[in-house]
N, C-alpha and C positions, 0 to 999 in steps of 0.2 A: 386204166385197171377198175375193174368196181370192187367195191366194195364189199364185206362179205356179207353181210343181215341188211336185208331193208326192210322196213314195218310198212303199214298199209296206212297211208296219209291219211292225216287227219281229215284234211279239206276234202277228200275221195267219197267224206260217209255220205250215202246217202240221209237225207231226211233227218229226224231226230235229232230237231235244233235246239228243245228244248235240255237235253240231256249234254248237249255239246257246250252250252250257255254254260251250264252248272259245273260244267268241269274248270272251264275256263276261269270263273270266278272263284271258285276253292284255287287256282293255280295264283292266281293275283293276291289271293288274301286267306292264307289257310286255318287264319283266328275262326272262320264262319264256323269249322267243325266238319267239313269234312262234307259227303253226298253220299245217300245212296241209292241206287239203282235198281228198280223195282222191274220183273217183266219176264215176260216168256223165253225159255231156252229159243238160240237163233236169233235173236235179233239184234245182235251185234254189240250186244254190253263190254264186253272183254276187247273186241277189236278197238271201241272208243277208247278205252282206258290205256290201252298200251300204245295207242296214236299217239295220246296227249304226250308222254317224256319225249317223244320224239320232238316234237313242237317246240317245247319249252326251252329257254335259251340256256346256255353253260352256267355251270356256279365254282364260283372261286373257291375251293377247299383246300383246308390248312393241312400242310404235304404229313403223312403220318399220322394224324389224328385217328382212331377210330370210329369216333363220333361225328366225322364231316362238318367239324366247326367253320364258321367262316373266321378268315383270315384279318377282317378287319371291325367287325360288328362283334362290341364286348357282351351284348346281350345273346349273340347267336354262339357263344363258346363256353367249352367245359373249364372246370375251375383250375387243371393242368393249362391250358392255353391262355387263361385271363393271366395266370400267374409269369407267365413268358412272355406274355405281350406286353406286362407293366413291366418286366425287366428289359425287353430290349426293345421296345417299342413298333416290332414288326414280328411277323412271324413267317416262315417259308411256305408257301403256297403252289398248288399246280390247278389247273383248270378242266371239270370234268362234267360230263352230262349227266342230266338228274337222268335216276333208274328205277324202275317199277323193282318195288320189293314184294315180293308175294307174301302173304301169311299163308302158314297151313294149317290145316283144319283140324291136324291130330297136335298141333302146338301144346307145351307146357306153358306152366308159368317163368321157368326158369330160360328158355327159350325167349320169351318174348322181354321182360324186362333185364334180364342177364343174368348174373351168379359170382359167387366168390370164387377166385381162384385159392382154391386149396392148397396146392405147392407152398405158392408165397404166403399163407395165411400161415402156415403151418412151420415154416421153414424160416420167414423173416420178420411174422408179425401184421406184414404191412398192410395196406388196403387197398387189396387188387380185386380188381371187374374185369370179371368176362362180359363181355361185351353181347348185347342180347339184339333181336329184331329192330327195336327203338333205338337201337344206339344205330345202326346201318340206314335205319330210313329214315333219320335226321336230314333235313333238306331235300328229301327226296319223295317218292308218291310210293303209299301204303296201300297195296291191291288185297281185300279181304272179297275172294269169291266165295258165293254161299254163306254171305255173314250171319243168315239165319241157324246155320245148322254148328256156329264157331259155339266154345261154351260162353257161359252169361259172362263171368267174372273176366275170361279175358277182353271182351269185347268192354265191358267196365272199364278193364285197366288201359285201352288202348284209347277211348275216349277220352278218358280222362286226362293222357298224355297231348294227346292232339287240343284240348281245350287251353291247359297248362303251359305246352311247349317246354316241359320239361317232365322227364322221367326220374325218380324216384326210387331207389336200391337198399331195400333194408334188409340185413341176414346177418344172422350170428353177433349181433347187436354191434355191427359196423354200417354205416347210413352213407350212402353216396347218391350223388346224381348228375345227370348230363342233360343238356341240350336234348329236345325231340320235339322238335317241328315240323311235320310233316302232311300232305296233303292226302288226305284218308277218302278211300274212294271203296264202298261198298257195294256188292252187287247179290242180286238174290232173286230166285225162282218162286214169287207167292204160295204156288202150288205146295210146297214142300214145305210149308209153315210159316208163320209170321212171326216178327220178332214183337219182345213187352214193348207197351206205350212208353215203360222209363227209359226203354233202352234206343226207341224211335225219337224219341225228344231231343237225344244229345246229337244225332246227326244234323247239322245244321239246315242242308238242301235234301229233297229228296224226287225224284225224279219216275213218271211210270213211263216203261217204254213199250211201245207196240207195236206188231208187223205193219209195215206199209202196205197198206190197201190200194193206194194207186196202180195201177198198169204200169204205167209210163214210170214211176219211181222203182219197181219191183223190176222190169225191162233193165233199167240201168244197174241197180246191185248186179244182175247174172253178168252185165256187160263189164263192168269195173272190177268181179272179181276173176274175169276170165281172162281178162288184159292181164292185171297183177299176175297171177299164177302164168301166165305163158312168158313174161318178161319183166321182173319186178324192179328193173333198175328204170326201163324205158317209163314204164309206169310212173315211178317216183318222179322223175324229168319231167313226166307231161303236166305234173301235180306241182312241182318245185316253184313257181313264182306266187300261186294261191299260198303256197306252205310259206313264204317270207313275208308274205302281205300281211299273213295274220300275226306269224312269232314278233311281225315288229310293232302290230298293234297291241298284242299283249305287253310287251316291253313299255310302251310310252303309256300304256294304263296303269303297271307297275309304278312309272315316274309321279303321275298323275293322282294318283288314289290318296295320298295324305294332305293334298292339297283339296280336294273334295268336301264342298259345304253343305249340308242339307237344314233348311229353313226350320222353324218349330212347330209352322201350320202342317208342315207335312208330317213333324215328328208322331201330332197329333192323329194325325190320318192313320200311319201306323198302327196306335193304340185303339184306333175307334172300329178297324178292321179285326183287328186281334177281339177283342170286347164282343164285338156284334157277332163272332162265331164260335163265342162260350172257349175260346183258348186260355186255361189260367196261366200257362209257364210263361214267365219273362223272357225266356232265353229268345222266344219267338219272334216279340218285339226288337231283339235287340240283333238277332239275325237276320231281319227284315233290313232294320236301319246298314247295317253292313252290306248286305246284298246289293241294297239299291245305290248304296255309293258305287262298289265294284262296278255295275250295271252303268251307271254316269262313267265311270272313267273309263271303260271298255266303250263307250259311245264318243271318247273323246273329250268330255266334258269335266269340268268341274265344280258342277252343282249338277242336285239330285231335283227330277220332275215329279209329277204325279204320274206319268208313263211307268217311272223305275220302280215305283211303288207297287204298283199294281202287277208289273212281271214280276218283283220281289216276291210278292204277297204269293205267286202260283207256285215256285220256289221252295218256300218255307214254311208254308202252313199246313199243304195236304196231309201229311205225314201225323201232324196232331190234330184235325180235326175231331178225332175221335176221344175225346177228353177220357169219357167216364165208357165204360167197356161193354156195356149193353145199347150204348148210342147208336143206332143204325147209321153208315158211313153216308157221310155229305159229301158230293163230288164240288170240289171248288173249281169255278169256270171267271172269266173274266166279265161277265155281264153280271155275277154275283156281289163282284165286286165293287163293279160301276154302281152299282143299286147303292151298298153300303155309303159309297164316297157322294152319292148326288144326295142319299134321305137326310133330312133335317132334324128328324127325331131319331133317338136309338134306342133301342129297347135290350134290355140285358137277358141273356140266357141264363136261366137258374136252372141247379142240378136237378137229377131223378127227384122225385118225392122223399122228402127227410123228414115227413111229418112224425114218422115211429122212428127212433135208435136207437142201437143194441147196445146196452150196457156191459151185459160180460164178455169176457173172451173166452168163448164158446171150445176153440181150438186150443188152448191149451193142453195137450194132450202130456198122456204119463208116459209113453215112449220116448218122450224128447225130454232132458231133463231143464229145470228152469233157467240156469246159467245160457243155456243154449237160445231159449225166449223164443222159439220161433213155432209156427205148425207144421212142420215138415220133419221127417225123418233125416237123421244125418248118417251115411254109410263110408266105412274107410276105402282107401283107393289110392294110386301115385297121383293122383291130383289134387288139389284143394288147398285149404288152408293149412298150416304147421301150425299144429296144436300141442305136441310133446316128442319125445323122445323115447325111444325105447332099445335094449338089446337086443341085436341081431349080428352075428358073424358075418352074414354075407346081407348088407343092405344094399337094398336098391336104391336109398338116397341118404348120404351120409350126414348128421347132424353135429357140424364141427364142432357148436359151441358146447353141446354135452359131451362130444368124444374129447373133448381137450381137459372140463372140466374131472371128467371120470380118470385120464391118463395122469393127471398132475396130484390128485386123490391119492391113486394106488401107488404111483412108481416117487412122487415129491417132486418131479421135474415134467417138462414137456417133450416124453417120451410115449409115440402113439405105437402102441401094439396091437395086434388083430381082435384080441379079447376086450379091447379099450372100446372098440367101434359100436357105436349107438345110431339107432336108425331113426327118421323124421317120420312123424305119424302125422297124414294128412287124412280130414275128412270133407266131404264135399255136400251139396246136396244131392238129397233124396229125392225120388218122385212121391207124391202122396195123393190119394185118391179117396175123394169125398162124395157118397152115396149118399145123396138127401131123398129120404122117402116120407112124401107130402100128401097128408090125408086129403082128400076131396071130395068126401062123404055129403052125405045130407047135414050130420050134427055138425060139420065145420061151416056150414051154410052163412052162418050169422058175418054179417059185415065185418064188427071187429074181429071175428077168428081167421077169417081169410084172407083179408088184409093183412091183418101181422103175419101170418104164413108164408105168403107169397111175399112181401117186404123183408122177412129174417132169411127166406129163399134167397134172394137178391142181393140182400147183403154179406152174406154168405159167398154165392158167388162171385161178385166183386173182389172180396178178402183172396179166392182162390186164383181166380184173374191173375193178381197183380204177381204172385208169386210164381205164377203158371205150373199149376197142380191143374191134373183133370177133376174133374164133375161129373157125375150121372144122376139123374132126374128118373127119380120111380114114385109114379102115383098110385095109390088104390081107393076105387069105389066099386062100388057094385058087387058083384061076385071073385071080383080079381084085381091083381096086382098089374099094371101095367109100366115097363122101363120104357117111360117116353125118351129119354134121350140116352144113351147107351155112354160108356164113359170117354169125355171128349175134353178137347180144350178151349173147341168151337162156342162160347159161348151166347152167341149172336143166336143161333139155335134154342137154347133153354131159353132166353130171353123170350124170345118168340111164343113158345111151349106156355110158360106162364102167363101171357098175357090171354092166348083163347081156352087155358084151362077150363073145363066142364066140372060143375059139382053136383052132389047128388047120390042118391042110392046107399046102399048097406055099407057096412065097413070092414072091412077083409084085414085087419089090423096083423094077426099071425102072418097069414099067409104073403103078406106084403113084407114083413120082417125075412119070410123063409125066403122071397125071389133077392131081398139085398142082400141076403147070407151067402147066397150060394153064388150072386155076382163076386161079391168081396173074396171067397175061397179060390174062384178061379187067378186072382193075380197072384202071383208066387213073388212077384220083384218089387210089392210096393204093400204099405203097410194101411190098409184099408180103414176106414170109416165111415160106420151108417150113421146119418143124424135123422133122427127119426122126429118128424114134425106134427104132432095129431093131439085127438084131445082125450086118446084111449078109449072112447065107445065102442069098442069091436063085439060085432056081434054077427061074423061069418068065421067058421073054425075049418081048420085044417083036417081035425079027427072028429071028437065029439063036443067038445067044451072047451075053455081057456086052459086049464091046469094040465091036458092032456098036452094042448100045442105047446105049451111052456117047458114041458119036458122033453119034446122033439128037437125044439129048437136049442133048449142048452146042451143036448148030446150032439148038436150036427155045428152049433159056431163057432169053437176053437176058441182063440185068442182073437176075436176080432173085435176093434175099438166100435164103441155104443154112447152117442151122446143122445138125452131125450127133451122132448123141448115140450113141455105141456102146453096147449094152446087154451087150458083153463086155469083160471086164476086160484091161488091154494085154497080156497073154503069152499071151491066147487067140486074140484076132482074127485073122483071117481077112486081113486087108488092105482087102478091097476098100473099106468106108466109109472108111478114110484117103484113096485113091484118087479116090474121089466126091469128098470134100470139097476137096480137092488140085486136080482137074478144072475144079470150080464156084466157086473162091476163096472156100471157105465156111469155117467155125470147123468142130473135131471134137471132140470130150470122150469122154473114157473112165469106165465105170461108175464106175471108183477114184478120178477126179476129182469126180466128183459128189456122192460121200457119204460 
């Protein structure tokens, strides 16, 4: 009799050797931090991930434990299992297959980390945890499809748990923890948006999957799929021998891994490679060392070779290559790694031109309270951080601590009535838009002015890039203003535009302000900020003169935030920019204040 479900065998997947190896490495050592698989749709990403679970050996699980604890390893037990183990010397267990736990894109924080059992908390005052996804996924595989579309704060929570191997739940004054060690796999299509560098770095390994180009390989894909759809049990049997052999090699590798050694010379080579590519994060060195050891164990060896180092670099470094937001992407190849290893002299890779630095925090806007200390607006919603409680007879999310305090205060005892209910108020990050208005007219042509203006623009872009804000670049010279780059998060385009930016001609200052205000008013869901960088020597007007133009702009602008950066020093400024800033209740900075 056939078993009910059949997964496409791991060993039947054609090509994609690097992706399959990255998955096996993480299966052997989950502390590497997971793998990010980037590639176009239809390239087999999901198929490979789901096939991995069927390939891995069964695991022992404490019977009845919601956290899938290990019955013999104290490090992989929750506090309850640890107490029972120390008391009885053993724990009841069952054997089960590792499973894939899918992360829904609509998940909330409580769904991921768990929540407090309200009934037990109110009735018994007990510490009662309702397990979340991180409980279920312990010692299993967490699969996040389209990880680039998941909320950033949830991705950070998952990556923290993957790195530490534990999930800490703090709710309503109660703090609980449980083990959460899992194989993390994220897949994404780069066409649908990129992850921030800070999040990319948290993934241990990264591989890029492309469609097979070989005629023979593509024909084999068709053949395998047809056979599987026709008779999955027969197809499974066909690859059974290969599956068993690979499963045995993975089990043996897990046994060998703790004994694998790496020489000091090879550790130095790891550091040489990361330094040569200008990679700042130490996580790259650590992940490369762990990956090299896993590769040697997978090959049946208890020592690391230079070949393991090269292969580890191809898996651990590609997503960390572009540390600065505007550096053009550099492809990592075996040849480049070989060149570094053979080179006798090493050259340090320096940052982008830092001869000028910004002293002032320009983006501390009045729209955001100083306590928040961020340069983006905050919005209220059902997700985000719990900041305070408020009265609500029909709360979407009950604030247990505030509800209990109110009930005790009004009744003198723990008796919860409908009028005592308090609702959690949550805030999350809102989207910000910065419209950089850059003067490239003849009066800005002196080296100091234009260099300052470009450097300041780049630094503002870098700051916005880290916070995932949108930026638009508008330049003005001659008789009009030009929207060089519409609102975007693709800062490579803006950097390239800055490098090729021409200067010369008249200064249509007020016309440029009008165009940027017009762009800002189209944005209904964000609070735009216009950042004007100029020397204020406008000589092209919308109407007849500057006064009439300012009057027109005042009536049109509304509540748009304006920051003015004066490219002139204080004793040379002609006063126009100071007046503009005052008229629109904006901030004004001089060149000497900024550098």
